[in-house]
Structures are given as structure tokens and as C-alpha cells.
LOVEX-349603 format. One record per atom (N, C-alpha, C): z, x, y; residue number from 0; atom name; residue in three letters. Coordinates in steps of 0.1 Angstrom, whole numbers. Example, Ala and Ser with C-alpha at 12.3 -4.5 7.8 and 13.67 -1.06 7.14 Angstrom:
2
<<78, 132, -57>, 0, N, ALA>
<<78, 123, -45>, 0, CA, ALA>
<<78, 132, -33>, 0, C, ALA>
<<71, 128, -22>, 1, N, SER>
<<71, 137, -11>, 1, CA, SER>
<<79, 129, 0>, 1, C, SER>
// end
This chain:
188
<<139, -151, -299>, 0, N, UNK>
<<138, -137, -297>, 0, CA, UNK>
<<125, -134, -289>, 0, C, UNK>
<<126, -126, -279>, 1, N, UNK>
<<114, -122, -272>, 1, CA, UNK>
<<107, -111, -279>, 1, C, UNK>
<<94, -112, -278>, 2, N, UNK>
<<85, -102, -284>, 2, CA, UNK>
<<85, -90, -275>, 2, C, UNK>
<<85, -78, -280>, 3, N, UNK>
<<85, -66, -273>, 3, CA, UNK>
<<71, -59, -274>, 3, C, UNK>
<<62, -65, -280>, 4, N, UNK>
<<49, -60, -283>, 4, CA, UNK>
<<42, -57, -269>, 4, C, UNK>
<<35, -46, -268>, 5, N, UNK>
<<27, -43, -256>, 5, CA, UNK>
<<13, -48, -258>, 5, C, UNK>
<<10, -54, -269>, 6, N, UNK>
<<-4, -59, -271>, 6, CA, UNK>
<<-7, -70, -262>, 6, C, UNK>
<<-19, -72, -257>, 7, N, UNK>
<<-23, -82, -248>, 7, CA, UNK>
<<-23, -96, -255>, 7, C, UNK>
<<-15, -105, -251>, 8, N, UNK>
<<-14, -118, -257>, 8, CA, UNK>
<<-24, -128, -251>, 8, C, UNK>
<<-32, -124, -242>, 9, N, UNK>
<<-42, -133, -235>, 9, CA, UNK>
<<-55, -131, -242>, 9, C, UNK>
<<-63, -142, -243>, 10, N, UNK>
<<-77, -140, -247>, 10, CA, UNK>
<<-86, -145, -236>, 10, C, UNK>
<<-95, -136, -231>, 11, N, UNK>
<<-105, -140, -221>, 11, CA, UNK>
<<-117, -146, -227>, 11, C, UNK>
<<-120, -158, -224>, 12, N, UNK>
<<-132, -165, -229>, 12, CA, UNK>
<<-144, -163, -221>, 12, C, UNK>
<<-142, -163, -208>, 13, N, UNK>
<<-154, -160, -199>, 13, CA, UNK>
<<-148, -156, -185>, 13, C, UNK>
<<-156, -149, -177>, 14, N, UNK>
<<-152, -145, -164>, 14, CA, UNK>
<<-164, -147, -154>, 14, C, UNK>
<<-160, -151, -142>, 15, N, UNK>
<<-171, -152, -132>, 15, CA, UNK>
<<-164, -148, -118>, 15, C, UNK>
<<-173, -142, -109>, 16, N, UNK>
<<-168, -139, -96>, 16, CA, UNK>
<<-171, -152, -88>, 16, C, UNK>
<<-160, -157, -81>, 17, N, UNK>
<<-162, -170, -74>, 17, CA, UNK>
<<-162, -167, -59>, 17, C, UNK>
<<-159, -155, -55>, 18, N, UNK>
<<-160, -151, -40>, 18, CA, UNK>
<<-163, -136, -40>, 18, C, UNK>
<<-173, -132, -32>, 19, N, UNK>
<<-176, -118, -30>, 19, CA, UNK>
<<-182, -116, -17>, 19, C, UNK>
<<-179, -124, -7>, 20, N, UNK>
<<-185, -123, 7>, 20, CA, UNK>
<<-176, -114, 16>, 20, C, UNK>
<<-166, -108, 11>, 21, N, UNK>
<<-157, -99, 19>, 21, CA, UNK>
<<-159, -85, 14>, 21, C, UNK>
<<-160, -75, 23>, 22, N, UNK>
<<-161, -61, 19>, 22, CA, UNK>
<<-149, -55, 12>, 22, C, UNK>
<<-137, -62, 14>, 23, N, UNK>
<<-125, -56, 9>, 23, CA, UNK>
<<-120, -61, -4>, 23, C, UNK>
<<-124, -73, -8>, 24, N, UNK>
<<-120, -79, -21>, 24, CA, UNK>
<<-130, -89, -26>, 24, C, UNK>
<<-128, -92, -39>, 25, N, UNK>
<<-136, -103, -46>, 25, CA, UNK>
<<-126, -111, -53>, 25, C, UNK>
<<-129, -123, -57>, 26, N, UNK>
<<-121, -132, -65>, 26, CA, UNK>
<<-128, -135, -78>, 26, C, UNK>
<<-120, -132, -89>, 27, N, UNK>
<<-126, -135, -102>, 27, CA, UNK>
<<-118, -146, -109>, 27, C, UNK>
<<-125, -155, -115>, 28, N, UNK>
<<-118, -166, -122>, 28, CA, UNK>
<<-122, -165, -137>, 28, C, UNK>
<<-111, -164, -145>, 29, N, UNK>
<<-113, -163, -160>, 29, CA, UNK>
<<-109, -175, -167>, 29, C, UNK>
<<-117, -180, -176>, 30, N, UNK>
<<-112, -190, -186>, 30, CA, UNK>
<<-105, -183, -197>, 30, C, UNK>
<<-93, -187, -200>, 31, N, UNK>
<<-85, -179, -209>, 31, CA, UNK>
<<-78, -188, -219>, 31, C, UNK>
<<-73, -182, -230>, 32, N, UNK>
<<-63, -188, -239>, 32, CA, UNK>
<<-50, -181, -235>, 32, C, UNK>
<<-40, -188, -231>, 33, N, UNK>
<<-28, -183, -227>, 33, CA, UNK>
<<-20, -178, -238>, 33, C, UNK>
<<-9, -170, -236>, 34, N, UNK>
<<-1, -165, -247>, 34, CA, UNK>
<<5, -176, -256>, 34, C, UNK>
<<7, -188, -250>, 35, N, UNK>
<<12, -200, -258>, 35, CA, UNK>
<<2, -207, -266>, 35, C, UNK>
<<-11, -202, -265>, 36, N, UNK>
<<-22, -208, -273>, 36, CA, UNK>
<<-29, -219, -265>, 36, C, UNK>
<<-25, -223, -254>, 37, N, UNK>
<<-31, -233, -246>, 37, CA, UNK>
<<-42, -227, -237>, 37, C, UNK>
<<-52, -236, -234>, 38, N, UNK>
<<-63, -231, -225>, 38, CA, UNK>
<<-58, -230, -211>, 38, C, UNK>
<<-64, -222, -203>, 39, N, UNK>
<<-60, -220, -189>, 39, CA, UNK>
<<-71, -213, -181>, 39, C, UNK>
<<-68, -212, -169>, 40, N, UNK>
<<-76, -204, -159>, 40, CA, UNK>
<<-67, -194, -152>, 40, C, UNK>
<<-72, -182, -151>, 41, N, UNK>
<<-65, -171, -144>, 41, CA, UNK>
<<-74, -166, -134>, 41, C, UNK>
<<-69, -166, -121>, 42, N, UNK>
<<-76, -162, -110>, 42, CA, UNK>
<<-70, -149, -105>, 42, C, UNK>
<<-79, -139, -103>, 43, N, UNK>
<<-74, -125, -99>, 43, CA, UNK>
<<-82, -121, -86>, 43, C, UNK>
<<-74, -116, -77>, 44, N, UNK>
<<-80, -110, -65>, 44, CA, UNK>
<<-83, -95, -68>, 44, C, UNK>
<<-96, -91, -68>, 45, N, UNK>
<<-100, -77, -71>, 45, CA, UNK>
<<-101, -70, -58>, 45, C, UNK>
<<-92, -61, -56>, 46, N, UNK>
<<-91, -54, -43>, 46, CA, UNK>
<<-95, -39, -43>, 46, C, UNK>
<<-99, -34, -32>, 47, N, UNK>
<<-102, -20, -31>, 47, CA, UNK>
<<-88, -13, -32>, 47, C, UNK>
<<-89, 0, -35>, 48, N, UNK>
<<-76, 8, -35>, 48, CA, UNK>
<<-70, 8, -21>, 48, C, UNK>
<<-57, 7, -21>, 49, N, UNK>
<<-49, 8, -8>, 49, CA, UNK>
<<-42, 22, -8>, 49, C, UNK>
<<-41, 27, 4>, 50, N, UNK>
<<-34, 40, 6>, 50, CA, UNK>
<<-25, 39, 18>, 50, C, UNK>
<<-13, 45, 16>, 51, N, UNK>
<<-3, 45, 27>, 51, CA, UNK>
<<2, 60, 28>, 51, C, UNK>
<<5, 64, 41>, 52, N, UNK>
<<10, 77, 43>, 52, CA, UNK>
<<22, 77, 53>, 52, C, UNK>
<<33, 84, 49>, 53, N, UNK>
<<45, 85, 58>, 53, CA, UNK>
<<43, 98, 66>, 53, C, UNK>
<<41, 96, 79>, 54, N, UNK>
<<40, 108, 88>, 54, CA, UNK>
<<54, 113, 91>, 54, C, UNK>
<<57, 125, 86>, 55, N, UNK>
<<71, 131, 88>, 55, CA, UNK>
<<71, 143, 98>, 55, C, UNK>
<<79, 142, 108>, 56, N, UNK>
<<81, 152, 118>, 56, CA, UNK>
<<92, 161, 114>, 56, C, UNK>
<<92, 174, 119>, 57, N, UNK>
<<102, 184, 115>, 57, CA, UNK>
<<116, 180, 119>, 57, C, UNK>
<<117, 171, 129>, 58, N, UNK>
<<131, 167, 134>, 58, CA, UNK>
<<137, 156, 126>, 58, C, UNK>
<<130, 152, 115>, 59, N, UNK>
<<136, 141, 107>, 59, CA, UNK>
<<131, 127, 110>, 59, C, UNK>
<<122, 126, 120>, 60, N, UNK>
<<117, 113, 123>, 60, CA, UNK>
<<104, 111, 116>, 60, C, UNK>
<<100, 98, 115>, 61, N, UNK>
<<87, 94, 110>, 61, CA, UNK>
<<80, 85, 120>, 61, C, UNK>
<<68, 83, 118>, 62, N, UNK>
<<60, 74, 127>, 62, CA, UNK>
<<57, 61, 120>, 62, C, UNK>
<<60, 50, 126>, 63, N, UNK>
<<57, 37, 121>, 63, CA, UNK>
<<46, 31, 130>, 63, C, UNK>
<<38, 23, 125>, 64, N, UNK>
<<27, 16, 132>, 64, CA, UNK>
<<30, 1, 132>, 64, C, UNK>
<<29, -5, 143>, 65, N, UNK>
<<32, -20, 144>, 65, CA, UNK>
<<19, -27, 148>, 65, C, UNK>
<<17, -39, 141>, 66, N, UNK>
<<6, -47, 144>, 66, CA, UNK>
<<8, -61, 139>, 66, C, UNK>
<<2, -71, 146>, 67, N, UNK>
<<3, -85, 142>, 67, CA, UNK>
<<-6, -86, 129>, 67, C, UNK>
<<0, -92, 118>, 68, N, UNK>
<<-7, -94, 106>, 68, CA, UNK>
<<-11, -109, 105>, 68, C, UNK>
<<-23, -112, 106>, 69, N, UNK>
<<-28, -126, 106>, 69, CA, UNK>
<<-24, -133, 94>, 69, C, UNK>
<<-25, -127, 82>, 70, N, UNK>
<<-22, -134, 69>, 70, CA, UNK>
<<-8, -139, 68>, 70, C, UNK>
<<2, -132, 74>, 71, N, UNK>
<<16, -137, 74>, 71, CA, UNK>
<<20, -143, 87>, 71, C, UNK>
<<12, -143, 97>, 72, N, UNK>
<<15, -149, 110>, 72, CA, UNK>
<<27, -143, 116>, 72, C, UNK>
<<28, -129, 116>, 73, N, UNK>
<<39, -122, 122>, 73, CA, UNK>
<<36, -108, 124>, 73, C, UNK>
<<44, -102, 133>, 74, N, UNK>
<<43, -88, 136>, 74, CA, UNK>
<<49, -80, 125>, 74, C, UNK>
<<43, -68, 122>, 75, N, UNK>
<<48, -60, 111>, 75, CA, UNK>
<<48, -45, 115>, 75, C, UNK>
<<60, -39, 111>, 76, N, UNK>
<<61, -24, 113>, 76, CA, UNK>
<<58, -18, 99>, 76, C, UNK>
<<50, -8, 99>, 77, N, UNK>
<<45, -2, 86>, 77, CA, UNK>
<<42, 12, 88>, 77, C, UNK>
<<40, 19, 77>, 78, N, UNK>
<<34, 32, 77>, 78, CA, UNK>
<<19, 31, 79>, 78, C, UNK>
<<12, 41, 84>, 79, N, UNK>
<<-3, 40, 84>, 79, CA, UNK>
<<-8, 37, 70>, 79, C, UNK>
<<-17, 27, 69>, 80, N, UNK>
<<-22, 24, 56>, 80, CA, UNK>
<<-35, 16, 58>, 80, C, UNK>
<<-43, 16, 47>, 81, N, UNK>
<<-55, 9, 47>, 81, CA, UNK>
<<-62, 10, 34>, 81, C, UNK>
<<-74, 5, 33>, 82, N, UNK>
<<-82, 5, 21>, 82, CA, UNK>
<<-92, 16, 20>, 82, C, UNK>
<<-95, 21, 8>, 83, N, UNK>
<<-104, 32, 6>, 83, CA, UNK>
<<-119, 26, 9>, 83, C, UNK>
<<-126, 35, 15>, 84, N, UNK>
<<-141, 32, 16>, 84, CA, UNK>
<<-147, 36, 3>, 84, C, UNK>
<<-160, 31, 1>, 85, N, UNK>
<<-167, 35, -11>, 85, CA, UNK>
<<-168, 50, -12>, 85, C, UNK>
<<-165, 55, -24>, 86, N, UNK>
<<-167, 69, -27>, 86, CA, UNK>
<<-156, 78, -21>, 86, C, UNK>
<<-146, 72, -15>, 87, N, UNK>
<<-135, 80, -8>, 87, CA, UNK>
<<-123, 82, -18>, 87, C, UNK>
<<-118, 94, -19>, 88, N, UNK>
<<-106, 96, -27>, 88, CA, UNK>
<<-94, 91, -20>, 88, C, UNK>
<<-83, 88, -27>, 89, N, UNK>
<<-70, 84, -20>, 89, CA, UNK>
<<-66, 94, -9>, 89, C, UNK>
<<-67, 107, -12>, 90, N, UNK>
<<-63, 116, -2>, 90, CA, UNK>
<<-72, 116, 11>, 90, C, UNK>
<<-85, 114, 9>, 91, N, UNK>
<<-94, 112, 20>, 91, CA, UNK>
<<-90, 100, 28>, 91, C, UNK>
<<-87, 89, 21>, 92, N, UNK>
<<-83, 77, 28>, 92, CA, UNK>
<<-70, 79, 36>, 92, C, UNK>
<<-60, 86, 30>, 93, N, UNK>
<<-48, 89, 37>, 93, CA, UNK>
<<-51, 97, 50>, 93, C, UNK>
<<-59, 107, 49>, 94, N, UNK>
<<-63, 115, 61>, 94, CA, UNK>
<<-69, 106, 72>, 94, C, UNK>
<<-79, 98, 67>, 95, N, UNK>
<<-86, 89, 77>, 95, CA, UNK>
<<-77, 79, 83>, 95, C, UNK>
<<-69, 72, 75>, 96, N, UNK>
<<-60, 62, 81>, 96, CA, UNK>
<<-50, 68, 90>, 96, C, UNK>
<<-44, 80, 87>, 97, N, UNK>
<<-34, 86, 96>, 97, CA, UNK>
<<-41, 89, 109>, 97, C, UNK>
<<-53, 95, 109>, 98, N, UNK>
<<-60, 98, 121>, 98, CA, UNK>
<<-64, 86, 129>, 98, C, UNK>
<<-69, 76, 123>, 99, N, UNK>
<<-74, 64, 130>, 99, CA, UNK>
<<-62, 57, 136>, 99, C, UNK>
<<-51, 55, 129>, 100, N, UNK>
<<-40, 46, 134>, 100, CA, UNK>
<<-30, 53, 142>, 100, C, UNK>
<<-29, 66, 141>, 101, N, UNK>
<<-19, 73, 149>, 101, CA, UNK>
<<-25, 85, 158>, 101, C, UNK>
<<-37, 89, 155>, 102, N, UNK>
<<-43, 101, 161>, 102, CA, UNK>
<<-38, 114, 155>, 102, C, UNK>
<<-28, 114, 147>, 103, N, UNK>
<<-23, 126, 141>, 103, CA, UNK>
<<-31, 131, 129>, 103, C, UNK>
<<-31, 144, 128>, 104, N, UNK>
<<-37, 150, 116>, 104, CA, UNK>
<<-25, 159, 110>, 104, C, UNK>
<<-25, 160, 97>, 105, N, UNK>
<<-14, 167, 90>, 105, CA, UNK>
<<-20, 180, 83>, 105, C, UNK>
<<-11, 190, 83>, 106, N, UNK>
<<-15, 202, 75>, 106, CA, UNK>
<<-13, 200, 60>, 106, C, UNK>
<<-2, 192, 57>, 107, N, UNK>
<<1, 191, 43>, 107, CA, UNK>
<<3, 176, 39>, 107, C, UNK>
<<-3, 172, 28>, 108, N, UNK>
<<-1, 159, 22>, 108, CA, UNK>
<<5, 161, 8>, 108, C, UNK>
<<15, 153, 5>, 109, N, UNK>
<<21, 153, -9>, 109, CA, UNK>
<<21, 139, -14>, 109, C, UNK>
<<18, 138, -27>, 110, N, UNK>
<<17, 125, -33>, 110, CA, UNK>
<<31, 119, -36>, 110, C, UNK>
<<33, 106, -34>, 111, N, UNK>
<<45, 98, -38>, 111, CA, UNK>
<<41, 89, -49>, 111, C, UNK>
<<30, 91, -56>, 112, N, UNK>
<<26, 83, -67>, 112, CA, UNK>
<<18, 71, -63>, 112, C, UNK>
<<17, 62, -72>, 113, N, UNK>
<<9, 49, -70>, 113, CA, UNK>
<<17, 38, -76>, 113, C, UNK>
<<13, 26, -72>, 114, N, UNK>
<<20, 14, -77>, 114, CA, UNK>
<<10, 2, -75>, 114, C, UNK>
<<13, -9, -82>, 115, N, UNK>
<<5, -21, -81>, 115, CA, UNK>
<<13, -30, -71>, 115, C, UNK>
<<6, -35, -61>, 116, N, UNK>
<<12, -42, -49>, 116, CA, UNK>
<<17, -55, -53>, 116, C, UNK>
<<10, -63, -61>, 117, N, UNK>
<<15, -76, -66>, 117, CA, UNK>
<<7, -80, -78>, 117, C, UNK>
<<11, -74, -90>, 118, N, UNK>
<<3, -75, -102>, 118, CA, UNK>
<<2, -89, -108>, 118, C, UNK>
<<8, -99, -102>, 119, N, UNK>
<<7, -112, -108>, 119, CA, UNK>
<<-6, -119, -104>, 119, C, UNK>
<<-12, -114, -93>, 120, N, UNK>
<<-25, -121, -88>, 120, CA, UNK>
<<-35, -111, -83>, 120, C, UNK>
<<-32, -98, -82>, 121, N, UNK>
<<-42, -89, -78>, 121, CA, UNK>
<<-42, -76, -86>, 121, C, UNK>
<<-53, -69, -87>, 122, N, UNK>
<<-54, -56, -94>, 122, CA, UNK>
<<-52, -45, -84>, 122, C, UNK>
<<-48, -47, -71>, 123, N, UNK>
<<-47, -37, -61>, 123, CA, UNK>
<<-37, -26, -65>, 123, C, UNK>
<<-42, -14, -64>, 124, N, UNK>
<<-33, -2, -67>, 124, CA, UNK>
<<-32, 5, -53>, 124, C, UNK>
<<-20, 9, -50>, 125, N, UNK>
<<-17, 16, -38>, 125, CA, UNK>
<<-13, 30, -41>, 125, C, UNK>
<<-19, 40, -34>, 126, N, UNK>
<<-16, 54, -36>, 126, CA, UNK>
<<-8, 58, -23>, 126, C, UNK>
<<3, 65, -25>, 127, N, UNK>
<<12, 69, -15>, 127, CA, UNK>
<<13, 84, -12>, 127, C, UNK>
<<15, 87, 0>, 128, N, UNK>
<<16, 101, 4>, 128, CA, UNK>
<<27, 102, 15>, 128, C, UNK>
<<32, 115, 17>, 129, N, UNK>
<<39, 118, 29>, 129, CA, UNK>
<<32, 130, 35>, 129, C, UNK>
<<31, 131, 48>, 130, N, UNK>
<<24, 141, 55>, 130, CA, UNK>
<<33, 149, 64>, 130, C, UNK>
<<31, 162, 65>, 131, N, UNK>
<<39, 171, 73>, 131, CA, UNK>
<<30, 180, 81>, 131, C, UNK>
<<35, 187, 90>, 132, N, UNK>
<<27, 196, 99>, 132, CA, UNK>
<<18, 188, 108>, 132, C, UNK>
<<24, 178, 114>, 133, N, UNK>
<<16, 169, 122>, 133, CA, UNK>
<<11, 175, 135>, 133, C, UNK>
<<-2, 172, 139>, 134, N, UNK>
<<-7, 176, 151>, 134, CA, UNK>
<<-14, 164, 158>, 134, C, UNK>
<<-10, 162, 171>, 135, N, UNK>
<<-15, 150, 178>, 135, CA, UNK>
<<-30, 150, 180>, 135, C, UNK>
<<-36, 138, 181>, 136, N, UNK>
<<-50, 137, 185>, 136, CA, UNK>
<<-52, 123, 191>, 136, C, UNK>
<<-64, 118, 189>, 137, N, UNK>
<<-68, 105, 196>, 137, CA, UNK>
<<-68, 94, 186>, 137, C, UNK>
<<-61, 83, 189>, 138, N, UNK>
<<-60, 71, 181>, 138, CA, UNK>
<<-74, 64, 181>, 138, C, UNK>
<<-79, 60, 169>, 139, N, UNK>
<<-92, 53, 168>, 139, CA, UNK>
<<-91, 41, 159>, 139, C, UNK>
<<-83, 30, 163>, 140, N, UNK>
<<-82, 19, 154>, 140, CA, UNK>
<<-95, 11, 153>, 140, C, UNK>
<<-96, 4, 142>, 141, N, UNK>
<<-108, -4, 140>, 141, CA, UNK>
<<-107, -17, 148>, 141, C, UNK>
<<-117, -25, 148>, 142, N, UNK>
<<-118, -37, 156>, 142, CA, UNK>
<<-108, -48, 153>, 142, C, UNK>
<<-102, -47, 141>, 143, N, UNK>
<<-92, -57, 136>, 143, CA, UNK>
<<-78, -53, 140>, 143, C, UNK>
<<-76, -41, 146>, 144, N, UNK>
<<-63, -36, 148>, 144, CA, UNK>
<<-60, -35, 163>, 144, C, UNK>
<<-48, -39, 167>, 145, N, UNK>
<<-42, -36, 180>, 145, CA, UNK>
<<-29, -31, 177>, 145, C, UNK>
<<-28, -17, 177>, 146, N, UNK>
<<-16, -10, 172>, 146, CA, UNK>
<<-7, -5, 182>, 146, C, UNK>
<<6, -4, 179>, 147, N, UNK>
<<16, 3, 186>, 147, CA, UNK>
<<22, 13, 176>, 147, C, UNK>
<<28, 23, 181>, 148, N, UNK>
<<34, 33, 173>, 148, CA, UNK>
<<48, 35, 178>, 148, C, UNK>
<<57, 39, 168>, 149, N, UNK>
<<71, 40, 171>, 149, CA, UNK>
<<77, 52, 162>, 149, C, UNK>
<<82, 61, 169>, 150, N, UNK>
<<88, 72, 161>, 150, CA, UNK>
<<103, 69, 159>, 150, C, UNK>
<<107, 69, 146>, 151, N, UNK>
<<121, 65, 143>, 151, CA, UNK>
<<127, 75, 133>, 151, C, UNK>
<<140, 77, 133>, 152, N, UNK>
<<146, 85, 123>, 152, CA, UNK>
<<143, 79, 109>, 152, C, UNK>
<<141, 88, 99>, 153, N, UNK>
<<138, 84, 86>, 153, CA, UNK>
<<149, 74, 80>, 153, C, UNK>
<<161, 77, 82>, 154, N, UNK>
<<172, 68, 77>, 154, CA, UNK>
<<171, 55, 84>, 154, C, UNK>
<<168, 54, 97>, 155, N, UNK>
<<166, 41, 103>, 155, CA, UNK>
<<155, 33, 97>, 155, C, UNK>
<<144, 39, 94>, 156, N, UNK>
<<133, 32, 88>, 156, CA, UNK>
<<137, 27, 74>, 156, C, UNK>
<<144, 34, 67>, 157, N, UNK>
<<149, 30, 54>, 157, CA, UNK>
<<158, 18, 56>, 157, C, UNK>
<<167, 18, 66>, 158, N, UNK>
<<176, 7, 69>, 158, CA, UNK>
<<168, -5, 73>, 158, C, UNK>
<<158, -3, 81>, 159, N, UNK>
<<149, -15, 84>, 159, CA, UNK>
<<143, -21, 72>, 159, C, UNK>
<<139, -13, 62>, 160, N, UNK>
<<134, -19, 49>, 160, CA, UNK>
<<145, -26, 42>, 160, C, UNK>
<<157, -21, 41>, 161, N, UNK>
<<168, -27, 34>, 161, CA, UNK>
<<172, -40, 40>, 161, C, UNK>
<<172, -41, 54>, 162, N, UNK>
<<176, -53, 61>, 162, CA, UNK>
<<165, -63, 64>, 162, C, UNK>
<<153, -60, 59>, 163, N, UNK>
<<142, -70, 61>, 163, CA, UNK>
<<134, -68, 74>, 163, C, UNK>
<<137, -58, 82>, 164, N, UNK>
<<129, -55, 94>, 164, CA, UNK>
<<115, -49, 91>, 164, C, UNK>
<<114, -44, 79>, 165, N, UNK>
<<101, -39, 73>, 165, CA, UNK>
<<100, -47, 61>, 165, C, UNK>
<<88, -55, 60>, 166, N, UNK>
<<86, -63, 48>, 166, CA, UNK>
<<73, -59, 40>, 166, C, UNK>
<<66, -50, 45>, 167, N, UNK>
<<53, -45, 39>, 167, CA, UNK>
<<56, -37, 26>, 167, C, UNK>
<<51, -42, 15>, 168, N, UNK>
<<54, -35, 2>, 168, CA, UNK>
<<50, -21, 1>, 168, C, UNK>
<<39, -17, 7>, 169, N, UNK>
<<34, -3, 6>, 169, CA, UNK>
<<44, 6, 14>, 169, C, UNK>
<<49, 1, 25>, 170, N, UNK>
<<58, 8, 33>, 170, CA, UNK>
<<72, 10, 26>, 170, C, UNK>
<<77, -1, 21>, 171, N, UNK>
<<90, -1, 14>, 171, CA, UNK>
<<89, 9, 2>, 171, C, UNK>
<<79, 8, -6>, 172, N, UNK>
<<79, 16, -18>, 172, CA, UNK>
<<78, 31, -13>, 172, C, UNK>
<<69, 34, -3>, 173, N, UNK>
<<68, 48, 1>, 173, CA, UNK>
<<81, 53, 7>, 173, C, UNK>
<<88, 45, 15>, 174, N, UNK>
<<100, 50, 21>, 174, CA, UNK>
<<111, 53, 10>, 174, C, UNK>
<<112, 44, 0>, 175, N, UNK>
<<122, 45, -10>, 175, CA, UNK>
<<119, 57, -20>, 175, C, UNK>
<<106, 59, -23>, 176, N, UNK>
<<102, 70, -31>, 176, CA, UNK>
<<105, 83, -24>, 176, C, UNK>
<<102, 84, -11>, 177, N, UNK>
<<105, 96, -3>, 177, CA, UNK>
<<120, 98, -3>, 177, C, UNK>
<<128, 88, -1>, 178, N, UNK>
<<142, 89, 0>, 178, CA, UNK>
<<147, 94, -14>, 178, C, UNK>
<<142, 89, -25>, 179, N, UNK>
<<146, 93, -38>, 179, CA, UNK>
<<142, 108, -40>, 179, C, UNK>
<<131, 112, -36>, 180, N, UNK>
<<126, 126, -37>, 180, CA, UNK>
<<135, 135, -30>, 180, C, UNK>
<<139, 131, -17>, 181, N, UNK>
<<147, 140, -9>, 181, CA, UNK>
<<161, 141, -15>, 181, C, UNK>
<<166, 130, -20>, 182, N, UNK>
<<180, 129, -27>, 182, CA, UNK>
<<180, 138, -39>, 182, C, UNK>
<<169, 138, -47>, 183, N, UNK>
<<169, 146, -59>, 183, CA, UNK>
<<168, 161, -56>, 183, C, UNK>
<<162, 165, -45>, 184, N, UNK>
<<161, 179, -40>, 184, CA, UNK>
<<175, 183, -36>, 184, C, UNK>
<<182, 175, -29>, 185, N, UNK>
<<196, 179, -24>, 185, CA, UNK>
<<205, 180, -36>, 185, C, UNK>
<<203, 173, -47>, 186, N, UNK>
<<212, 174, -58>, 186, CA, UNK>
<<210, 186, -67>, 186, C, UNK>
<<199, 193, -65>, 187, N, UNK>
<<196, 205, -74>, 187, CA, UNK>
<<204, 217, -70>, 187, C, UNK>
// end
């Protein structure tokens, strides 16, 4: 029979940072006693907060941003997203990332909540928004980005996520949460 206790079954014996040369993440290695009582090591990537924003136009389209992602060695279509700077709130990050990656500024931002991007090896939390009342401006990507943008119907973006054309977790969760929110509003 499986235990349903929410109590932490792990014991941390010691912790040390084994990598901290990157401004976006650190790596922590813990000596632990596992839930089965055996000794072990647990390595965790400690990441800055991530933020994603779905730019929504009044005609039912959204804006996706495309870029080559070095870590997965492939091109990726995503919502505008990035990591929070020191002292920056999730909403401030959403505003900055939208402007940097698309040039757009929004009149209204609404939260789609937060989630953990891959809780088996990282503590990264992503905060999600959708933005309306978009006004164009100048794109200002950082030096690691060579971006393209593509305006697509919201339903098509969701279909891309279902069929594997979009594989980025932040984008998929944001699209499906926005779809669920819109569906709930229509059912009222």
C-alpha cells in the first residue's frame, strides 16, 4: 500500500553549491538519506524565476516568437518568455520580455498562475500572463537571441502544442490555461 503522507521522506545530510558561474542558475548537490533509507546524492538546478506572456490581439490571434534553442539543438516557437532580473517582480519581467522580444507593450496583463517547469531536477517556478491592448514598438532582443515573430490564431497555436509543433513547457501550460479560462467563461 502506498503512503499518502505529505511529510518529507528525505533527510538532507549536507548541501553544497557545485556550480555558480552562470547568472541564471546554480547547481546544488545534497548528500541525502533517500525515502528507502539508503544513502544518496540529489542534484538540483536552482534557477531564477521564469515568466511567460501570451500576447493576445483583439482579432483572436496571438504572437509567437521563434528562435533556435541551443540546449535542445532545434528551432522553437514559444510565447515571449525569460528569466527575472534581480529585484524584478513577475509582472515587471512579463512587461520587459514582451517589449524586448516583440516590441509590443500591453495595456492589460492578467495572471494565468504559476507552475514548476520540471520539479524532478529544478526548483524553477514559471509565472504566466496573458496581455491585451497591444501597442507596437521596437524589438530589442538580447545578444543570445535571434528572433522571428509569427501572428497565429489562438486555436492554431493550441493545435501546434497538441501536435508537438510547440514543445516548450511554459508555452504549452500558458496556452492550455488560457484555453481553459476562455472555455469556463463561455460556459457561464
